[in-house]
C-alpha positions in Angstrom: -0.2 0.6 0.0 0.7 3.3 -0.8 2.0 6.2 2.1 1.7 8.9 -0.1 -0.9 11.9 1.4 -2.2 14.5 -1.3 -2.9 17.5 -0.4 -6.6 17.3 -0.4 -6.2 13.9 2.6 -3.8 16.2 4.8 -6.3 19.4 5.3 -10.3 18.5 5.4 -12.1 21.3 6.2 -15.8 21.4 6.8 -18.8 23.3 8.6 -22.3 22.9 9.7 -24.7 25.0 11.9 -24.0 25.0 15.6 -20.9 23.5 14.6 -18.7 25.6 13.1 -15.4 25.2 11.1 -13.8 21.9 11.5 -10.8 21.6 9.7 -9.6 17.6 10.0 -5.3 17.5 10.3 -3.1 14.2 9.4 -0.4 13.3 11.9 2.4 11.1 10.6 1.6 8.4 12.8 -1.1 7.2 10.4 1.4 7.0 7.6 3.0 4.4 9.1 0.2 2.2 9.9 -1.0 2.8 6.6 2.8 2.1 4.7 2.9 -1.3 7.2 -0.7 -2.1 5.6 -2.9 -2.6 8.9 -5.2 0.5 7.5 -6.4 1.6 4.5 -4.8 4.9 2.8 -8.2 7.0 3.6 -8.4 10.1 5.0 -9.3 9.6 9.1 -7.4 12.6 11.0 -5.2 12.6 14.3 -6.5 16.4 15.2 -9.2 18.5 14.7 -9.3 21.8 14.7 -12.8 23.4 15.2 -13.5 27.1 15.6 -17.2 27.8 16.5 -19.6 30.3 16.5 -18.9 31.8 19.6 -15.5 32.4 17.8 -13.3 29.7 20.5 -10.9 26.8 19.3 -10.9 23.9 20.1 -8.2 21.2 19.7 -9.2 17.2 20.1 -6.4 15.4 20.4 -5.3 12.1 20.8 -2.4 11.7 23.0 -1.8 11.3 26.2 -1.1 14.3 28.5 0.9 13.1 31.9 2.9 15.9 32.6 4.7 16.9 29.5 2.7 19.7 28.3 1.2 18.3 25.3 -2.0 19.8 25.6 -0.7 23.5 25.6 2.0 22.6 23.5 0.1 21.9 20.7 -3.2 24.2 20.4 -0.1 26.9 21.1 1.3 25.2 17.4 -1.5 25.8 15.7 -2.9 29.2 17.0 0.3 30.7 16.2 -0.2 30.6 12.8 -4.1 31.0 13.4 -3.3 34.2 15.0 -6.1 33.3 17.7 -6.7 35.1 21.1 -5.3 32.2 23.5 -7.5 33.5 25.7 -10.1 31.8 23.2 -8.0 27.9 22.8 -9.0 24.9 24.6 -7.7 21.2 23.9 -10.2 18.3 24.5 -9.6 14.7 25.0 -9.9 12.5 21.5 -11.7 9.5 21.5 -9.8 6.2 21.3 -10.5 4.6 18.4 -8.6 2.2 16.4 -7.1 3.7 13.1 -9.4 7.2 13.5 -6.5 9.4 14.6 -3.6 6.9 13.5 -1.3 6.1 16.7 -2.6 7.1 19.9 0.3 5.5 21.5 1.9 8.2 24.3 6.3 7.9 24.0 9.4 8.5 22.3 9.4 12.1 22.9 7.3 12.7 19.6 4.2 14.0 19.7 5.4 17.3 18.7 8.7 16.6 16.8 6.4 14.7 14.6 3.8 16.7 13.9 5.0 20.8 14.6 5.3 21.2 10.4 1.7 20.1 9.9 0.0 21.8 13.2 1.4 25.0 11.7 -0.5 24.2 8.0 -2.9 23.5 9.4 -3.2 26.8 11.5 -1.9 28.6 8.7 -5.1 27.3 5.8 -7.6 27.8 8.7 -6.5 31.6 9.0 -6.3 31.8 5.4 -10.0 30.4 4.9 -11.1 33.2 7.6 -9.2 36.0 5.2 -10.7 34.6 2.3 -14.4 34.9 3.9 -14.4 38.2 5.4 -12.9 39.2 1.5 -15.7 38.1 -0.4 -17.9 39.6 2.3 -16.8 42.9 2.0 -15.8 42.5 -1.6 -12.4 43.3 -1.0 -8.7 41.8 -1.8 -7.3 39.5 0.2 -4.0 41.3 0.4 -6.0 43.8 1.9 -7.2 41.5 5.2 -5.4 40.2 8.1 -6.3 37.5 11.0 -5.0 39.1 14.8 -6.6 37.6 17.5 -9.3 36.0 16.7 -10.6 38.5 14.2 -10.0 39.0 10.7 -9.4 43.1 10.3 -9.8 45.0 6.7 -6.4 47.0 7.4 -8.2 50.8 5.1 -11.4 51.0 6.6 -10.4 49.1 9.8 -13.4 46.8 9.7 -13.7 44.0 11.4 -14.8 40.4 12.1 -14.9 37.6 14.7 -13.5 34.3 13.6 -17.2 32.9 14.3 -18.9 35.1 12.3 -17.0 33.8 9.2 -17.1 29.6 9.7 -19.9 29.5 7.9 -19.0 31.0 4.5 -15.2 29.7 5.0 -16.2 26.2 5.2 -17.6 26.4 1.4 -13.9 27.6 0.3 -11.3 25.2 -1.1 -8.2 25.1 1.4 -5.6 26.6 -0.3 -2.9 24.3 -2.0 0.3 25.9 0.2 -0.6 28.6 2.6 2.5 30.8 3.8 3.7 30.6 7.1 4.5 32.9 9.1 8.7 33.8 9.3 9.5 32.7 12.9 10.5 36.4 13.9 6.8 36.8 14.1 6.2 34.4 16.5 3.5 35.6 19.1 3.0 32.4 21.3 5.5 30.1 19.8 8.4 30.1 22.4 6.5 31.7 25.3 6.5 30.6 28.1 2.7 30.4 28.1 0.3 28.5 31.6 -0.8 25.4 30.6 -4.7 25.1 29.7 -5.4 23.0 32.2 -3.4 24.6 34.9 -6.5 25.3 36.5 -8.2 22.3 36.5 -5.5 20.7 38.0 -5.0 23.6 40.7 -8.8 23.1 41.8 -9.0 19.9 41.2 -11.2 19.3 38.7 -9.0 17.8 36.7 -9.3 13.6 36.2 -6.5 11.4 37.0 -7.2 7.0 36.9 -7.9 7.8 40.5 -10.3 10.6 40.8 -13.1 7.9 38.8 -16.2 7.4 40.7 -18.9 5.9 39.4 -22.7 5.1 40.4 -22.3 1.7 42.3 -19.2 1.0 41.8 -16.9 -1.4 43.7 -13.2 -1.4 44.9 -11.0 -4.7 43.9 -7.0 -5.7 44.3 -5.6 -8.3 43.0 -3.3 -10.7 44.2 -0.4 -12.1 42.0 2.7 -14.6 42.3 5.8 -12.4 43.4 7.4 -14.9 41.4 8.5 -14.7 38.0 6.8 -17.1 35.9 5.1 -18.1 39.2 1.3 -19.5 39.2 -1.6 -20.3 42.0 -1.8 -23.9 43.3 -4.2 -22.6 45.9 -6.0 -20.4 48.5 -8.1 -20.1 51.3 -10.3 -16.9 51.6 -12.0 -17.1 54.9 -10.0 -14.9 56.6 -10.5 -12.4 54.2 -14.7 -13.2 53.4 -14.1 -11.5 57.2 -12.8 -8.4 56.3 -15.6 -5.7 57.0 -16.5 -4.2 53.8 -15.3 -7.4 51.7 -18.0 -8.8 48.8 -16.3 -11.1 46.6 -12.9 -13.1 46.7 -12.8 -15.1 43.9 -9.6 -16.6 41.0 -8.6 -14.5 37.9 -6.4 -14.8 35.5 -3.7 -13.0 36.8 -4.5 -13.5 40.4 -6.7 -13.9 43.1 -10.0 -10.8 42.9 -10.5 -9.5 46.3 -13.6 -7.1 46.1 -15.6 -5.0 48.4 -16.5 -1.4 48.7 -13.7 0.4 49.3 -10.5 0.2 48.7 -8.9 -0.4 52.4 -11.5 -2.7 52.7 -10.0 -4.3 49.9 -6.6 -3.9 50.6 -7.0 -5.7 54.4 -9.2 -8.5 52.3 -6.0 -9.1 50.0 -3.6 -8.9 53.5 -5.8 -11.7 54.8 -5.2 -14.4 52.6 -4.0 -17.8 53.2 -2.2 -18.5 49.6 0.0 -21.3 48.1 1.9 -20.8 44.6 3.3 -23.1 42.1 6.9 -20.6 42.6 8.0 -22.6 39.0 12.4 -22.7 37.3 12.9 -19.1 38.1 12.6 -19.4 41.8 16.1 -20.4 42.3 17.5 -17.7 40.2 19.0 -13.9 41.7 20.8 -11.1 41.5 24.5 -13.0 41.7 23.4 -15.9 39.3 21.5 -12.9 36.7 24.9 -10.8 36.7 26.9 -13.9 36.2 24.7 -15.0 33.5 25.0 -11.9 31.7 28.8 -11.9 32.6 29.2 -15.4 30.4 27.3 -13.9 27.0 30.1 -11.4 27.0 31.7 -15.1 25.4 28.9 -15.7 23.1 28.6 -14.6 19.4 27.6 -11.0 19.6 25.6 -9.3 16.7 27.7 -5.9 15.2 26.0 -2.9 15.8 28.0 -0.7 13.9 31.7 -0.9 12.4 33.8 1.3 11.5 37.6 0.4 10.5 39.3 -1.5 12.0 39.3 -1.5 15.9 42.1 -4.7 15.6 45.9 -5.1 15.7 46.5 -1.6 16.3 50.3 -0.8 16.2 51.9 1.6 18.8 49.2 2.6 21.0 48.2 2.9 24.8 44.2 0.5 25.6 42.4 1.0 28.5 39.6 -1.7 29.3 36.6 -1.1 31.9 33.5 -2.5 32.9 30.5 -1.1 33.7 26.9 -2.1 35.1 23.6 -0.9 34.9 21.2 -2.5 37.4 17.5 -2.9 36.3 15.2 -0.3 38.5 11.6 0.8 38.5 9.5 3.2 37.1 7.9 4.2 40.5 5.2 6.2 39.0 3.3 8.1 41.8 0.1 7.1 40.7 0.0 3.5 40.5 -1.3 1.2 37.9 -5.4 1.8 38.2 -8.0 1.0 35.8 -12.0 1.8 36.3 -13.7 -1.1 34.7 -17.5 -1.7 33.1 -19.1 -4.5 31.5 -22.3 -5.5 30.7 -23.9 -8.0 28.3 -22.7 -5.8 25.0 -20.1 -3.5 25.3 -17.8 -2.3 28.0 -16.3 1.3 29.0 -13.1 1.8 31.0 -11.1 4.6 32.3 -7.2 4.5 32.6 -4.3 6.5 33.1 -2.5 5.3 29.9 -0.5 6.2 26.9 -1.3 3.2 24.7 -4.9 3.7 24.4 -5.5 1.7 21.6 -3.8 -1.5 22.4 -6.3 -1.4 25.4 -9.4 -1.3 23.1 -8.2 -4.0 20.8 -7.6 -6.5 23.5 -9.9 -5.8 25.3 -12.7 -6.3 22.3 -11.1 -9.6 21.7 -11.0 -11.3 24.7 -14.7 -10.2 25.4 -15.7 -11.4 21.9 -17.1 -7.4 21.3 -16.5 -5.4 17.6 -14.0 -3.1 18.8 -16.3 -0.2 18.6 -18.8 -2.1 21.6 -15.5 -0.7 23.4 -14.6 2.4 24.8 -11.5 3.4 26.3 -11.3 6.9 28.5 -8.1 7.8 29.0 -7.2 10.4 31.9 -4.3 11.9 33.4 -2.2 10.2 34.7 0.4 11.3 38.0 3.6 9.8 35.9 3.6 7.4 33.0 7.6 7.1 32.0 7.1 4.2 29.5 5.3 2.0 32.2 1.9 3.1 31.2 2.8 1.8 27.4 1.8 -1.5 29.0 -1.7 -2.7 30.0 -1.2 -6.2 31.6 -3.5 -4.8 35.0 -6.1 -4.2 32.5 -7.6 -7.4 31.7 -8.4 -7.7 35.7 -10.4 -5.2 36.3 -12.6 -6.2 33.1 -12.8 -9.8 34.2 -13.6 -8.8 37.4 -16.4 -6.3 36.1 -17.9 -8.3 34.1 -18.0 -11.3 37.1 -19.9 -9.0 39.5 -21.6 -7.3 36.6 -20.9 -3.5 38.2 -18.3 -1.3 37.7 -15.4 -1.5 39.8 -12.3 0.3 40.1 -8.9 -1.8 40.3 -5.9 -0.7 41.9 -2.2 -1.3 42.8 -1.1 -0.8 46.0 3.1 0.4 46.1 3.6 -3.2 46.8 2.0 -4.7 43.7 3.9 -1.6 41.6 7.0 -2.0 42.8 6.7 -6.0 42.4 5.2 -6.4 39.0 6.4 -3.6 37.2 8.4 -3.9 33.7 11.5 -2.7 34.8 14.6 -1.0 32.9 17.0 -3.4 31.6 19.9 -4.0 33.4 23.3 -3.9 32.0 27.0 -4.9 31.0 29.2 -3.0 29.5 32.9 -3.7 28.7 34.6 -0.9 26.7 38.6 -0.2 24.9 40.1 2.7 24.2 42.8 2.7 22.1 45.3 6.2 22.4 47.7 6.8 19.6 51.3 8.1 20.7 49.9 11.9 20.0 47.2 11.4 22.6 44.6 10.8 19.6 41.6 8.5 20.6 42.1 5.9 17.8 40.2 2.9 18.1 36.3 2.6 21.1 35.2 -1.0 21.3 32.1 -1.3 23.9 30.2 -4.3 23.9 26.6 -4.6 25.5 25.2 -7.6 27.3 21.2 -6.8 28.2 17.9 -7.6 28.5 15.9 -7.0 25.1 12.5 -5.4 25.4 11.8 -6.1 22.1 12.8 -9.8 22.0 11.0 -10.7 25.1 8.2 -9.3 23.6 8.3 -10.8 20.6 11.2 -13.1 20.1 10.3 -14.4 16.9 11.5 -11.4 15.5 15.1 -12.5 17.0 15.2 -16.4 16.4 17.7 -15.9 13.6 20.1 -13.5 15.6 18.6 -10.3 14.1 20.5 -7.2 16.4 17.6 -5.0 18.8 18.3 -1.3 17.7 16.9 -0.3 20.5 19.1 -1.7 23.0 22.2 0.0 21.2 21.0 3.6 21.2 23.2 5.8 21.9 25.9 3.1 21.8 26.2 2.9 18.3 25.9 6.5 17.2 29.1 7.5 19.4 29.3 11.4 18.5 32.7 11.5 18.7 35.6 11.4 15.2 37.2 8.0 16.0 38.6 7.0 12.8 38.2 3.0 14.1 35.0 1.7 15.9 33.3 -1.3 17.6 29.8 -1.9 18.7 28.1 -4.8 19.7 25.4 -6.4 21.5 24.6 -9.9 22.9 21.0 -10.3 23.8 20.4 -11.9 27.8 16.7 -12.1 28.7 15.0 -13.9 31.4 11.9 -13.8 33.8 12.7 -10.9 34.7 9.8 -8.3 32.6 11.4 -5.3 31.3 10.4 -2.0 29.4 10.1 1.0 27.9 11.7 3.6 30.9 12.8 7.5 30.4 15.2 7.5 28.0 15.2 3.6 27.4 18.5 2.1 26.0 20.0 5.7 26.3 20.6 5.6 30.2 22.0 3.2 30.1 25.1 3.1 27.5 25.3 7.2 28.0 26.7 6.0 31.3 29.4 3.7 30.3 30.3 6.3 27.0 30.4 9.3 28.8 32.5 8.0 32.0 34.9 6.0 29.8 35.6 8.7 27.5 36.6 11.0 30.7 38.9 8.4 31.8 40.5 8.1 28.1 41.0 12.0 28.8 43.0 11.8 31.8 45.1 8.5 30.6 45.9 11.7 27.6 46.2 14.3 30.3 43.6 16.6 28.4 40.8 18.1 30.0 37.4 16.1 29.7 36.2 19.5 27.8 38.8 20.4 25.8 39.5 16.1 24.6 35.8 16.3 23.3 35.5 18.7 21.8 38.6 17.9 20.0 36.3 15.0 18.6 33.0 16.5 17.9 33.8 18.7 14.9 31.2 16.6 12.8 28.7 16.9 15.2 28.3 21.1 15.9 25.3 20.5 17.6 27.1 18.1 20.7 30.0 20.7 20.8 27.3 24.0 21.7 25.5 22.5 24.3 28.3 20.8 26.2 30.0 24.4 25.4 26.8 26.1 26.8 27.0 24.0 29.9 31.0 23.8 30.5 30.4 27.6 30.5 27.3 28.9 32.7 29.1 26.4 35.2 31.5 28.0 34.8 34.2 24.6 34.2 37.7 24.9 34.9 37.3 27.1 38.0 39.1 26.5 41.1 36.4 24.4 43.7 37.0 23.1 47.2 38.3 20.2 48.9 36.5 17.8 48.2 34.3 19.0 45.7 34.5 18.3 42.5 33.1 18.9 38.5 32.0 16.2 36.0 30.5 16.6 32.5 28.6 14.3 29.8 26.9 15.4 26.9 24.5 12.6 24.9 22.3 13.1 22.1 19.0 11.2 22.4 15.1 11.7 20.2 16.5 14.4 17.9 17.7 16.9 21.0 21.2 17.4 22.3 21.7 18.1 26.0 25.5 18.7 28.0 25.0 19.0 31.8 28.3 19.6 34.3 27.5 18.5 37.6 29.5 19.9 41.0 29.4 17.6 43.7 31.0 16.8 47.3 32.3 14.0 48.7 33.8 13.5 52.4 36.1 11.4 53.5 33.9 8.9 54.5 32.2 8.3 51.1 29.3 11.1 52.0 28.0 12.4 48.0 26.3 15.5 47.3 25.2 16.7 44.1 25.2 20.5 44.8 24.6 21.6 41.4 23.5 20.8 38.1 24.1 23.2 35.3 22.2 21.6 31.8 22.1 22.5 28.0 19.5 21.7 25.9 19.4 21.9 21.9 15.5 20.7 20.9 15.0 22.9 17.5 12.0 24.8 18.3 11.0 25.9 21.2 7.0 25.9 21.1 6.9 26.6 25.3 10.2 26.8 27.1 9.0 26.8 30.7 7.4 23.1 29.3 11.2 22.3 28.5 12.5 23.4 31.8 10.2 21.7 33.5 11.3 18.5 31.2 14.5 18.7 31.9 14.2 19.3 35.8 11.9 16.2 35.9 14.3 14.3 33.7 17.7 15.2 36.1 15.3 14.3 39.3 14.5 11.2 38.0 18.3 10.8 36.5 19.7 11.4 40.5 16.9 8.7 42.0 18.0 6.5 39.6 22.0 7.8 40.0 22.0 7.4 43.0 19.4 5.4 45.0 17.2 3.1 42.0 18.1 -0.7 42.5 15.4 -3.6 42.0 17.6 -6.9 42.7 15.7 -10.1 42.5 15.7 -12.9 45.8 14.4 -16.0 45.2 12.6 -14.9 41.5 11.1 -12.5 42.9 12.1 -8.5 42.8 13.1 -7.7 46.9 12.1 -4.7 47.0 8.8 -3.2 48.2 7.9 -0.1 48.9 9.9 3.1 49.2 11.6 2.9 52.4 13.8 -0.2 50.4 13.6 1.5 46.9 14.1 5.3 47.4 13.8 8.5 45.6 15.4 11.6 46.2 14.4 13.6 48.6 13.7 17.4 48.6 16.5 18.0 50.8 18.6 15.7 48.7 17.6 18.1 45.2 20.7 19.9 43.9 20.6 23.7 42.7 20.1 23.5 38.5 19.7 25.6 35.7 18.5 24.5 32.9 19.9 26.8 29.8 18.2 26.4 25.9 20.1 26.9 23.0 18.2 29.3 20.5 17.4 27.5 17.2 15.4 27.4 14.4 15.5 23.9 13.2 12.2 22.1 13.8 11.5 20.9 17.3 13.2 17.4 19.5 12.2 15.6 21.9 12.2 17.3 25.4 10.2 14.3 27.9 13.9 12.0 28.0 17.1 14.2 26.9 17.4 15.4 29.7 18.2 12.4 31.5 21.4 10.5 29.9 23.7 12.4 30.6 22.7 13.1 34.6 24.6 10.2 35.5 27.8 9.8 33.9 28.4 13.9 34.9 28.3 12.9 38.4 30.7 10.2 38.4 32.8 11.9 36.5 32.4 14.5 39.2 33.3 12.5 42.1 36.3 11.3 40.0 37.7 15.3 40.0 36.9 15.4 44.1 38.8 12.3 45.3 40.1 10.1 43.0 37.2 7.4 42.8 36.4 6.5 39.8 32.4 5.2 39.6 31.1 2.4 36.6 28.8 1.0 38.4 25.7 2.2 38.8 23.6 3.2 41.7 26.8 5.2 43.1 27.2 3.7 46.9 28.9 5.9 49.9 30.6 2.3 50.8 32.7 2.7 47.4 33.2 6.6 47.2 35.7 6.3 50.8 39.1 7.5 50.6 
């Protein structure tokens, strides 16, 4: 099937009495589905821009809002070209549909970067249609008219008409073939730090997260699952659970044992009162040590080459160093635990879910219930953190099964312990790196050997049965920015029963840590300043060089520091954006670590909302520091050892360093902002520690006992 869209397919214009002017915009996700033969090449838009008779502009958006400001940034793009009055702009969540919107999945820092120009053209098209309609009403040339603050103004007579007064006529006109876009210097909204369209609702409590959903006659449920990966239920006794006040039902579901009650606390107490016998299965004998040993042996297996340039073998007259790095499993630990409200009846089902992947839920539940897909309605709520965890829908079938059985709406809620024990964890990884310096202290060879579980390999093992490369597993490793004539990057898959999944920045977090600490080791071996060592090898990557210089300049790289203090830097590109960070730390002789300050820079192209970008960078740094200093998931008896925030600690407010964010001015297309700020955090802190006390950090999380002088 062809993936080409005609201009007519890209933008469609219509109007109806009482509805207003509606412009449908096809965003790029549909094209991929068309190319894959999944949907037909007919127009089914991703976003609607609706101008109503009361002059309001409503954007219907099919992406999930989880704190990344997408409900504000996308309307800003449209309103900019439309010349709309921002106070009249609003956004609503789209319904879930199998193909109407293309992909409704939200992740990969892609919502803005994949749709920017199309949204601008959509806004410009609406603007030109409204101007054309006004010129016809006034019988004047369109060139004498302009749009401003949701009105069309005739420059000579100073007459004006509101957009809402023009929609009927505008909807009957042919859309312009190629609307003229604004010059970037004339932007009035893009580049401004505007408050979020949903800020007021968040402050006054009217915004709906998954946990806020209440339905008439709704009951509450928990599901107890076997904590051992691969384990199953043998038997259970619900006698004690049934005595808990408020508990209504206890029964087995596919995922474990459901406890249904009149309130959440009763359901949780009932779950804790269950007497259960599990079949723990073969993985019960595994622990973190056994997993690491298995991964170590994988280095002897035949690796799949991800990148090979030149020849890293048999180099003469060189100085070589080798280092090994280790990154653990870690949890998403979203503040809002997994939850779902389900209401299933004989012919239809409706769900309310904080999810990043509503279509997957809709299709899987339709199949589970043997319903036509349009009989399954999925309402996407706001979510208290996603980070990739809510791309998975493993908890949804339990809610549906429970509601179907009890014939009432039910809210399934995971406790923090459930959430910690049944996550899809960031993959652990081992890295062996070798670098060679010439007699002029130039880096001439780079080898990076990676062993890690594969997210894609665990989900779709058939794709890799013939030894194919999981390209996502080498993200951040196979795009090394430095000018090195000889490079080898390879990968060995090491899957276990531990479920792995996408985590903020995915494999970039592990691979950047190994890359940027090792490049510091090479700089030290060469006797060259770490900043200068990098800069001299970035001639083919000016955007790496620019963010690195900006962060270093703003941090005062090279300035005198007190005894026990050190600065470290790192730079990395991911999701189309470049970020550099300089960390300042203090390390006591006893190994006590304080991260005092992080100065970060980002080049993410054209910035829609600077406050949004800064918030995303700050969030990435907090999240990155947690995984750098604390976040570690370990395995004991085939299960996760950690259960709550007492043994899986998050960064606390008194541990938060001062953070400065500097944005590189750019007119390049927008790129990702939600994840690129995370990968440089760990290596910048690790390198700062070495410069503070000479201790080289090659394993995460960083522990005080390893920093003692």
